[in-house]
VEXDREN-2710 file (C-alpha; in Angstrom, 1 decimal):
% VEXDREN-2710
k/r/px/py/pz
1/MET/187.1/-15.7/123.8
2/LYS/190.3/-17.8/125.1
3/LEU/193.3/-15.3/125.5
4/PRO/196.9/-17.1/125.1
5/PRO/199.0/-17.8/128.5
6/PRO/200.2/-15.0/130.6
7/ALA/203.6/-16.0/129.6
8/ILE/203.2/-15.5/125.6
9/MET/201.4/-12.1/126.3
10/ALA/203.9/-10.8/128.3
11/SER/206.7/-11.5/125.2
12/TRP/204.6/-9.3/123.0
13/PRO/206.0/-6.0/122.6
14/LYS/204.3/-2.7/123.2
15/PRO/200.9/-2.2/121.6
16/ASN/200.9/0.5/118.8
17/TYR/197.4/1.5/118.1
18/ILE/198.0/5.0/116.2
19/ASN/200.6/3.8/113.7
20/PRO/200.8/-0.3/113.7
21/GLU/202.2/-2.5/111.3
22/SER/199.8/-3.8/108.8
23/ARG/199.6/-6.3/105.9
24/GLY/198.0/-3.5/103.7
25/HIS/194.6/-3.8/101.7
26/GLY/195.3/-7.0/99.8
27/VAL/192.4/-8.8/101.5
28/ALA/190.3/-6.0/99.5
29/TYR/192.0/-6.2/96.6
30/VAL/191.6/-9.7/95.8
31/ASN/188.4/-9.9/97.0
32/ALA/187.4/-7.2/94.7
33/ILE/189.0/-8.8/91.7
34/PHE/188.3/-12.4/92.2
35/THR/184.7/-12.0/93.2
36/ALA/184.0/-9.5/90.4
37/LEU/185.0/-12.0/88.0
38/ALA/183.1/-14.8/89.8
39/PHE/180.0/-12.5/89.4
40/ALA/180.3/-12.0/85.8
41/VAL/180.8/-15.7/85.1
42/VAL/177.7/-16.8/87.4
43/MET/175.7/-14.1/85.9
44/LEU/176.5/-15.2/82.3
45/ARG/175.8/-18.8/83.0
46/MET/172.4/-17.9/84.5
47/TYR/171.9/-15.8/81.4
48/THR/172.8/-19.0/79.2
49/ARG/170.3/-21.2/80.9
50/ALA/167.6/-18.6/80.8
51/TRP/167.8/-17.6/77.3
52/ILE/170.0/-19.6/75.2
53/THR/169.6/-22.9/76.3
54/TYR/166.1/-22.6/77.9
55/SER/167.3/-24.8/80.8
56/VAL/167.6/-23.4/84.2
57/GLY/168.0/-26.2/86.6
58/THR/168.6/-26.9/90.1
59/ASP/172.6/-26.5/89.8
60/ASP/172.2/-23.0/88.4
61/TRP/170.3/-22.3/91.6
62/LEU/172.7/-23.9/93.9
63/ILE/175.8/-22.0/92.2
64/PHE/173.5/-18.8/92.1
65/ALA/173.1/-19.2/96.2
66/ALA/176.9/-20.1/96.7
67/LEU/177.6/-16.6/95.0
68/ILE/175.8/-15.0/97.4
69/PHE/177.4/-16.6/100.4
70/THR/180.5/-15.4/98.6
71/ILE/179.6/-11.8/98.4
72/GLY/178.6/-12.1/102.2
73/MET/181.9/-13.7/103.1
74/VAL/184.1/-11.0/101.2
75/ALA/182.0/-8.4/102.7
76/VAL/182.8/-9.9/106.1
77/THR/186.5/-10.2/105.7
78/THR/187.0/-7.1/103.9
79/LEU/185.1/-5.1/107.2
80/ALA/187.3/-7.2/109.2
81/THR/190.6/-6.2/107.6
82/GLU/189.8/-2.6/106.8
83/ASN/188.0/-1.6/110.1
84/TRP/188.7/-4.2/112.6
85/GLY/192.4/-4.9/112.6
86/TRP/192.4/-8.1/110.8
87/ASN/195.7/-7.3/109.0
88/ARG/197.4/-6.3/112.2
89/HIS/199.6/-7.8/114.7
90/VAL/196.8/-9.3/117.7
91/TRP/198.6/-7.0/120.4
92/ASP/198.1/-4.2/118.0
93/VAL/194.1/-4.5/117.9
94/PRO/192.7/-2.6/120.6
95/PRO/191.3/-4.7/123.1
96/PRO/187.4/-3.4/122.8
97/TRP/187.8/-4.6/119.0
98/LEU/188.5/-8.1/119.8
99/SER/185.0/-8.8/120.4
100/THR/183.8/-7.8/117.0
101/VAL/186.8/-9.4/115.5
102/GLN/185.6/-12.8/117.2
103/LYS/182.0/-12.3/115.9
104/LEU/183.3/-11.7/112.3
105/ASN/185.5/-14.5/112.4
106/ILE/182.3/-16.9/113.2
107/ALA/180.3/-15.4/110.6
108/PHE/183.4/-15.9/108.1
109/GLN/183.4/-19.6/109.0
110/ILE/179.7/-20.3/108.6
111/LEU/179.4/-18.1/105.0
112/TYR/182.6/-19.9/103.8
113/SER/181.4/-23.0/104.4
114/GLN/178.0/-22.6/102.7
115/ALA/179.7/-21.2/100.0
116/THR/182.1/-23.9/99.5
117/SER/179.8/-26.9/99.9
118/LEU/176.7/-25.5/97.3
119/THR/179.8/-25.2/94.5
120/LYS/180.6/-28.5/95.1
121/ILE/177.2/-29.7/95.3
122/SER/176.2/-27.5/92.3
123/ILE/179.2/-29.2/90.4
124/LEU/177.9/-32.7/91.2
125/TRP/174.5/-32.0/90.2
126/PHE/175.4/-30.7/87.0
127/CYS/177.0/-33.9/86.2
128/ARG/174.0/-35.8/87.4
129/ARG/172.2/-33.6/84.7
130/LEU/174.6/-35.1/81.9
131/LEU/173.7/-38.4/82.7
132/GLY/170.1/-37.3/81.3
133/ALA/168.2/-40.7/81.2
134/GLY/170.9/-42.7/82.0
135/LYS/170.2/-42.1/85.6
136/LYS/167.6/-44.8/85.3
137/GLY/169.9/-47.0/82.6
138/GLY/172.8/-48.5/82.6
139/MET/174.7/-45.6/83.9
140/GLN/172.6/-46.0/87.1
141/TRP/176.0/-46.4/89.3
142/TYR/177.3/-42.8/88.1
143/ASN/174.1/-41.3/89.6
144/TRP/174.4/-43.1/92.8
145/THR/178.0/-42.1/93.1
146/PHE/177.2/-38.4/92.8
147/LEU/174.4/-38.4/95.3
148/LEU/176.8/-40.1/97.4
149/ALA/179.2/-37.2/96.8
150/MET/176.3/-34.9/97.2
151/PHE/175.6/-36.3/100.3
152/VAL/179.1/-36.2/101.8
153/ALA/179.6/-32.6/100.6
154/GLY/176.3/-31.7/102.3
155/MET/177.0/-33.2/105.6
156/ALA/180.3/-32.2/106.1
157/ASN/178.9/-28.8/105.6
158/VAL/176.1/-29.1/108.1
159/LEU/178.5/-30.6/110.5
160/PHE/180.9/-27.6/110.4
161/THR/178.4/-25.3/110.6
162/ILE/176.7/-26.8/113.7
163/THR/180.3/-27.2/115.0
164/SER/181.0/-23.2/114.4
165/ILE/177.9/-21.9/116.1
166/PHE/178.1/-24.2/119.2
167/GLN/181.7/-24.7/119.7
168/CYS/181.0/-22.6/122.8
169/ALA/178.6/-23.0/125.3
170/PRO/177.0/-20.6/126.0
171/ILE/177.6/-19.5/122.6
172/LYS/178.6/-15.8/123.6
173/ALA/181.6/-16.9/125.3
174/TYR/183.5/-17.2/121.9
175/TRP/183.3/-13.4/121.3
176/THR/183.5/-12.4/125.2
177/VAL/187.1/-11.5/125.9
178/GLY/188.1/-13.4/129.2
179/PRO/184.8/-14.5/130.1
180/LYS/184.0/-14.6/133.7
181/PHE/181.0/-16.7/133.5
182/LYS/181.0/-20.5/133.4
183/HIS/181.7/-21.7/130.1
184/HIS/183.1/-24.5/128.1
185/CYS/184.7/-24.1/124.7
186/LEU/186.2/-26.7/122.0
187/ASN/189.9/-26.5/121.0
188/GLU/189.0/-23.7/118.0
189/GLY/192.3/-24.7/116.2
190/ASN/191.7/-28.2/116.1
191/VAL/188.2/-27.7/114.8
192/LEU/189.4/-25.5/112.3
193/PHE/192.1/-27.5/111.3
194/ALA/190.1/-31.1/111.0
195/ALA/187.3/-29.1/108.9
196/SER/190.3/-28.0/106.5
197/VAL/191.6/-31.6/105.9
198/ILE/187.7/-32.7/105.4
199/ASN/187.0/-29.5/103.0
200/LEU/190.1/-30.7/101.2
201/PHE/188.9/-34.1/100.7
202/THR/185.6/-32.9/99.3
203/ASP/187.6/-30.7/96.9
204/PHE/189.3/-33.8/95.2
205/MET/186.2/-35.8/95.7
206/THR/184.6/-33.3/93.3
207/THR/187.2/-32.7/91.0
208/ALA/187.7/-36.7/90.6
209/VAL/184.2/-38.1/90.7
210/PRO/183.2/-36.8/87.5
211/MET/186.1/-38.0/85.4
212/PRO/185.2/-41.7/84.9
213/LEU/181.5/-40.5/83.8
214/ILE/183.3/-37.7/81.1
215/TRP/185.7/-40.3/79.9
216/ARG/182.9/-42.5/79.1
217/LEU/181.3/-40.1/76.9
218/LYS/181.5/-41.2/73.2
219/LEU/183.2/-37.9/72.0
220/PRO/186.4/-37.5/70.1
221/ILE/189.4/-38.0/72.6
222/ARG/190.5/-34.1/72.0
223/GLN/186.7/-33.2/73.1
224/ARG/186.9/-35.6/76.4
225/LEU/190.4/-34.5/77.1
226/ALA/189.5/-30.5/77.0
227/VAL/186.1/-31.2/79.2
228/MET/188.2/-33.3/81.6
229/SER/190.6/-30.3/81.7
230/ILE/188.2/-27.9/82.3
231/PHE/186.5/-30.0/85.3
232/GLY/190.7/-30.8/86.3
233/LEU/190.8/-26.7/87.2
234/GLY/189.6/-28.0/90.3
235/VAL/193.0/-28.9/91.1
236/LEU/193.3/-25.2/91.4
237/VAL/190.8/-25.3/94.3
238/THR/192.6/-28.1/96.2
239/VAL/195.8/-26.4/95.9
240/ALA/194.4/-22.9/97.3
241/GLY/192.6/-24.8/100.1
242/SER/195.9/-26.9/100.9
243/VAL/197.6/-23.4/101.0
244/ARG/194.5/-22.1/103.4
245/THR/195.1/-25.4/105.4
246/ALA/198.5/-24.9/105.9
247/PHE/198.0/-21.0/107.4
248/VAL/195.3/-22.5/109.4
249/TRP/197.8/-24.9/111.4
250/GLN/200.4/-22.1/112.0
251/SER/197.6/-19.5/113.3
252/MET/195.0/-21.5/115.2
253/VAL/197.0/-24.7/116.4
254/VAL/200.7/-23.6/117.1
255/GLY/200.6/-19.8/116.8
256/TYR/199.0/-16.9/118.7
257/ASP/199.3/-14.0/116.9
258/ARG/196.0/-14.9/115.2
259/THR/195.1/-11.7/113.5
260/TRP/198.4/-11.4/111.9
261/LEU/199.1/-14.9/111.1
262/SER/195.2/-15.5/109.9
263/TRP/195.5/-12.8/107.2
264/PRO/196.6/-15.3/104.6
265/ILE/193.7/-17.4/105.1
266/LEU/191.4/-14.7/104.2
267/ILE/193.1/-14.5/100.8
268/ALA/193.2/-18.2/99.9
269/ALA/189.4/-18.7/100.9
270/SER/188.4/-15.8/98.7
271/ALA/190.8/-17.5/96.0
272/GLU/189.4/-21.1/96.9
273/ILE/185.7/-20.2/96.4
274/ASN/185.7/-17.6/93.7
275/ILE/188.1/-20.0/91.5
276/GLY/185.6/-22.6/92.4
277/LEU/182.7/-20.6/91.2
278/ILE/184.4/-19.9/87.8
279/CYS/185.0/-23.7/87.6
280/ALA/181.8/-24.7/88.2
281/CYS/180.3/-22.4/85.4
282/ALA/182.9/-22.8/82.6
283/PRO/181.2/-26.0/81.0
284/ALA/177.6/-24.5/81.0
285/LEU/179.3/-21.3/79.0
286/ARG/179.8/-23.5/76.0
287/PRO/176.5/-22.5/74.4
288/LEU/176.9/-18.8/74.9
289/VAL/180.5/-18.8/73.2
290/ILE/179.0/-20.8/70.4
291/HIS/175.7/-18.4/70.2
292/TRP/177.9/-15.4/70.1
293/PHE/180.7/-16.9/68.2
294/PRO/179.0/-19.5/66.0
295/GLN/182.3/-19.5/63.9
296/LEU/184.1/-21.3/66.8
297/ASP/182.2/-24.3/66.5
298/SER/184.0/-26.9/64.5
299/SER/181.8/-29.5/64.3
300/HIS/179.2/-27.3/62.8
301/GLY/179.3/-24.3/60.3
302/ASN/176.2/-22.8/62.0
303/SER/175.4/-22.7/65.7
304/SER/172.8/-25.2/66.8
305/TYR/172.0/-23.4/69.6
306/ALA/171.2/-19.9/67.6
307/GLY/169.2/-21.9/65.2
308/ASN/167.3/-24.0/67.2
309/GLN/165.9/-21.3/69.9
310/PRO/163.1/-18.9/69.4
311/SER/164.4/-15.0/69.4
312/GLY/162.8/-12.9/72.0
313/SER/160.9/-15.8/73.9
314/SER/158.9/-14.5/76.4
315/LYS/159.3/-17.6/78.5
316/PRO/162.8/-18.2/79.3
317/TRP/162.0/-20.7/82.3
318/LEU/160.5/-23.4/79.7
319/SER/162.5/-26.4/79.1
320/THR/161.9/-26.3/75.3
321/GLY/162.9/-24.6/72.6
322/ARG/161.5/-24.6/69.2
323/SER/163.1/-24.6/65.7
324/GLN/161.7/-22.3/63.1
325/LYS/161.1/-25.4/60.8
326/SER/159.5/-27.6/63.7
327/HIS/155.6/-28.3/64.4
328/PRO/154.5/-28.8/67.8
329/MET/154.5/-32.2/69.0
330/PRO/151.5/-33.2/71.2
331/ASP/151.6/-36.2/74.0
332/VAL/151.5/-39.3/71.7
333/ASP/148.1/-40.3/73.6
334/GLU/146.5/-37.0/72.8
335/LEU/147.1/-37.5/68.9
336/PRO/144.0/-39.1/66.8
337/SER/144.4/-42.8/66.3
338/ALA/143.9/-42.4/62.7
339/ASN/146.5/-39.9/62.1
340/VAL/149.7/-41.6/63.8
341/GLY/150.1/-45.3/63.1
342/TYR/152.6/-47.7/65.1
343/GLU/154.0/-50.2/62.6
344/ASP/157.4/-48.4/62.4
345/ASP/157.1/-46.3/65.7
346/ARG/160.9/-46.7/66.7
347/ASP/161.5/-42.8/67.3
348/GLY/164.0/-41.4/69.5
349/ILE/164.2/-38.1/71.2
350/MET/167.6/-36.4/71.2
351/ARG/168.3/-34.6/74.6
352/THR/171.2/-32.4/73.8
353/VAL/173.5/-31.1/76.7
354/GLU/176.6/-29.2/76.5
355/LEU/178.6/-31.9/76.4
356/GLU/176.8/-34.9/74.8
357/ALA/173.3/-36.0/73.5
358/TRP/171.9/-39.2/74.6
359/SER/169.4/-41.4/72.7
360/GLU/166.0/-42.5/74.7
361/SER/164.2/-45.1/72.5
362/ARG/160.5/-45.5/72.4
363/PRO/159.0/-49.0/72.1
364/LYS/156.9/-50.1/69.5
365/HIS/153.0/-50.4/70.2
366/GLY/152.1/-53.5/72.2
367/GLN/155.5/-53.6/73.6
368/LEU/156.0/-53.3/77.3
369/MET/157.1/-49.5/78.3
370/GLY/161.2/-49.3/78.4
371/HIS/164.1/-47.6/77.7
372/SER/167.4/-47.9/76.3
373/TYR/170.0/-45.7/76.6
374/GLU/173.3/-45.3/74.6
375/ILE/175.8/-42.4/74.4
376/HIS/176.3/-40.8/70.9
377/PRO/179.1/-38.5/69.9
378/THR/178.1/-35.1/69.7
379/ASP/179.0/-34.9/66.1
380/ARG/176.3/-32.6/64.5
381/SER/178.1/-33.1/61.0
382/GLN/176.3/-36.7/61.3
383/SER/173.5/-36.4/63.7
384/PRO/170.3/-34.2/62.7
385/SER/169.7/-30.9/64.6
386/SER/166.2/-32.5/65.0
387/LEU/164.4/-36.1/64.7
388/GLU/162.0/-36.4/62.2
389/MET/159.1/-38.3/63.5
390/LYS/155.9/-39.9/62.2
391/GLU/154.2/-36.9/59.8
392/GLU/157.3/-34.7/60.2
393/ILE/156.5/-34.0/63.6
394/THR/159.6/-32.5/65.6
395/VAL/160.6/-31.7/69.3
396/PHE/163.3/-30.2/70.7
397/SER/165.0/-31.0/73.9
398/SER/166.6/-28.3/75.8
399/ALA/170.3/-28.7/77.1
400/SER/170.5/-30.8/80.1
401/SER/166.5/-31.0/80.6
402/ASP/165.5/-32.8/83.5
403/LYS/162.1/-33.4/81.8
404/SER/160.9/-36.5/79.9
405/SER/160.5/-36.8/76.7
406/ARG/156.4/-37.3/77.0
407/ALA/156.6/-33.8/79.2
408/LEU/158.4/-32.1/77.0
409/ALA/156.4/-33.0/73.8
410/ARG/153.2/-31.9/75.9
411/GLU/154.6/-28.7/76.9
412/GLU/155.6/-27.8/73.8
413/ALA/152.0/-28.6/72.8
414/HIS/150.6/-26.6/75.3
415/ARG/152.5/-23.7/74.9
416/VAL/152.3/-23.2/71.1
417/HIS/148.1/-24.2/70.7
418/GLY/146.8/-23.8/74.4
419/TRP/145.9/-27.1/75.1
420/SER/144.7/-27.9/78.3
END
């Protein structure tokens, strides 16, 4: 731990370890309120995906991991402010505490980086799921854009984590007060400020990249604007990140009273990450709202989610839900040829997601295998809740499922009939 210049330390007032000036318990309060809200929203998202849409995916596990790191981060910052003087002036922090404060600081930096990057990657992964079959069709460039954005967010996290851990050589020089052994440390203020600026860029990137895709959806303009406004809430995250960056500059670059000046950083970081978690989960909660309050579904009198999902299913991780009126559909190749003809076999399988529906067309018998993709409006008053296929066989594809139509059909048949 690098100490300020002697002239600066000489200008500090006499330490007050008994009754020091304090910023209070604001960090603990903000952490408790925002993290409780984020925890509730993430749990509702997991419930929705597991028990209503039957479509738990990679983006859900990423956001759950981000929540775990967020809980770890707020625990560290609460401990630092309540027990180790991170809400005092640095001259009022007892010298034996400074080493622990530095250890908590590096833990905060690492946990913050993991939480914010996983949240961004989860949002971008969710947008990839919206592409559905279009990831291999005419919307392929959107898929590559999302992959590139995820790579940028992931690499920024990796680089900052490595830099945080190894900014001093040996590592223990970071938390050793006035180390007497040979060591070398990077300028922590410059490192954190550069990382904050990069984080601002990735915040803005995560908010902006999905917008062209959402605008391309063949939804009514009002619905498109509503969806864009949900994703646009990420601007709040960018604002919180901007505030945090300003305080990083003030406390780590131009100031020396770090425990006092960096206290607002902890507030802004908690607000930034928890708002990010809430915004990331908001689009996935629409099925839950419609399931609980079907009268809010303006496009249909009854909830399609409630009507098309089995009640009390013991297999919440399956990616298919079966209507009470539907019949299981085995793989086309497993059906007896006498029972299924191909003369008019131009059926489609609708992949319903929270925001739009894709139509995956199957070629006629004798044609080369291929697919064409098209975005359709999510107008349930015009489109059926299931597709009537040959011999009245229907199959339901879960919300934003990553599985192919053939895999969905096969799994449904196996689940119902126990086929091998």
